[in-house]
C-alpha positions as CSV (number, residue, x, y, z in Angstrom):
1,X,113.0,222.9,182.0
2,X,115.9,224.8,181.0
3,X,115.8,223.2,177.7
4,X,112.2,224.8,176.9
5,X,112.7,228.3,178.3
6,X,113.4,231.4,176.1
7,X,117.2,232.6,175.9
8,X,116.1,235.3,178.2
9,X,114.6,233.3,181.0
10,X,117.8,230.8,180.5
11,X,120.0,234.1,181.2
12,X,118.1,235.1,184.5
13,X,118.0,231.5,185.7
14,X,121.7,231.1,185.5
15,X,122.5,234.8,186.7
16,X,119.8,234.0,189.8
17,X,122.8,231.9,191.6
18,X,125.2,234.2,193.4
19,X,128.2,231.6,192.4
20,X,127.3,232.0,189.0
21,X,127.3,235.5,189.1
22,X,130.7,235.8,190.7
23,X,131.9,233.4,188.4
24,X,130.5,235.7,185.2
25,X,132.1,238.4,187.1
26,X,135.4,237.2,186.9
27,X,134.7,235.9,183.4
28,X,134.1,239.7,182.1
29,X,137.5,240.7,183.3
30,X,139.3,237.9,180.9
31,X,139.1,234.4,180.3
32,X,140.2,231.7,182.8
33,X,140.3,228.1,183.0
34,X,137.8,225.9,185.6
35,X,140.7,226.1,187.8
36,X,141.1,229.0,188.2
37,X,137.0,229.8,188.4
38,X,136.7,226.9,191.2
39,X,139.7,228.4,193.3
40,X,137.9,231.3,195.0
41,X,135.1,228.9,195.9
42,X,135.1,226.1,198.7
43,X,133.4,223.5,196.9
44,X,134.0,220.5,194.9
45,X,135.2,220.6,190.9
46,X,132.7,218.6,190.4
47,X,130.1,221.6,191.7
48,X,131.7,224.4,190.1
49,X,131.4,222.1,186.5
50,X,127.3,221.9,187.2
51,X,127.6,225.6,187.4
52,X,129.7,226.2,184.3
53,X,127.2,223.5,182.8
54,X,124.3,226.0,183.7
55,X,126.1,229.0,182.4
56,X,126.7,227.1,179.0
57,X,123.6,226.2,178.8
58,X,122.3,229.8,178.9
59,X,124.6,231.0,176.8
60,X,126.6,233.4,178.8
61,X,129.5,231.4,178.8
62,X,131.7,229.0,176.0
63,X,134.4,226.6,176.7
64,X,136.8,224.7,174.9
65,X,139.8,222.8,175.5
66,X,143.1,223.9,175.2
67,X,145.2,220.9,175.4
68,X,144.7,219.6,178.9
69,X,142.7,222.9,180.1
70,X,139.3,223.8,179.8
71,X,139.3,227.6,179.5
72,X,135.9,229.9,179.4
73,X,134.7,233.0,178.4
74,X,132.1,235.3,178.5
75,X,129.4,235.2,175.5
76,X,128.7,238.8,175.0
77,X,125.6,238.3,172.9
78,X,123.8,236.8,175.6
79,X,125.0,239.7,178.2
80,X,123.8,242.0,175.7
81,X,120.4,240.3,175.6
82,X,119.9,240.5,179.4
83,X,120.9,244.4,179.1
84,X,118.6,245.0,176.5
85,X,115.5,244.0,178.5
86,X,116.3,245.4,181.6
87,X,117.2,249.2,179.7
88,X,113.5,248.6,178.6
89,X,112.2,248.1,181.6
90,X,114.1,251.2,183.0
91,X,113.2,253.2,180.4
92,X,109.7,252.3,181.2
93,X,109.6,252.8,184.7
94,X,111.3,256.0,184.4
95,X,108.5,257.6,182.3
96,X,106.2,256.2,184.3
97,X,108.1,257.9,187.4
98,X,108.4,261.1,185.8
99,X,104.3,261.2,185.5
100,X,104.2,260.4,188.6
101,X,106.5,262.7,189.8
102,X,104.9,265.4,187.4
103,X,101.3,264.5,188.8
104,X,102.3,264.9,192.7
105,X,103.7,268.2,191.8
106,X,100.8,269.3,190.4
107,X,98.5,268.1,193.1
108,X,101.3,269.6,195.7
109,X,101.1,273.0,194.4
110,X,97.1,272.6,194.5
111,X,96.8,271.5,198.2
112,X,99.6,274.4,199.3
113,X,97.2,276.9,197.7
114,X,94.0,275.3,199.4
115,X,95.6,274.9,203.1
116,X,97.1,278.5,202.9
117,X,93.7,279.6,202.8
118,X,92.6,277.4,205.5
119,X,95.5,278.8,207.9
120,X,94.8,281.8,207.2
121,X,91.2,281.7,208.5
122,X,92.5,279.4,211.6
123,X,95.2,282.2,212.6
124,X,92.2,284.6,212.2
125,X,90.5,282.7,215.3
126,X,92.4,284.6,218.7
127,X,94.9,281.3,220.0
128,X,94.1,279.0,217.6
129,X,97.3,277.4,216.0
130,X,97.7,274.8,213.1
131,X,98.6,271.3,214.2
132,X,99.7,268.1,212.4
133,X,98.3,264.6,213.0
134,X,97.9,261.3,211.1
135,X,94.8,262.8,209.6
136,X,96.7,265.8,208.2
137,X,96.6,269.3,209.0
138,X,94.1,270.9,211.5
139,X,93.2,274.0,213.0
140,X,93.1,273.6,216.9
141,X,92.4,275.8,219.9
142,X,94.9,276.7,221.8
143,X,94.7,275.3,225.4
């Protein structure tokens, strides 16, 4: 299943697991050996290697053997692809929310004008008051 996915899908599938996200977080500071990556987790070394395999398969992490130690490092290009996708979505939603905010401001100013007229009419009648309820504001006769 992982081999048939796009690079972006592979990256998100790899980042879906909290252990792998922690490993990526650690590798953003500096390269680390497999032993160093495994140390904070209470799991077997083979389990850590499986997580690293998923990260390598997604392109987020690369590893190489230096002597007897396997060193892992982050692949910035793969993280950049994820970041670009997220930023594009963020920009799209910010534009949509800005338009919604403008519409709500316009609607609010219209409602404030009409509500003010209703409130004045309500207050003219002796003993009435303006009351809020689950269906909105309304004019109510005092008891």
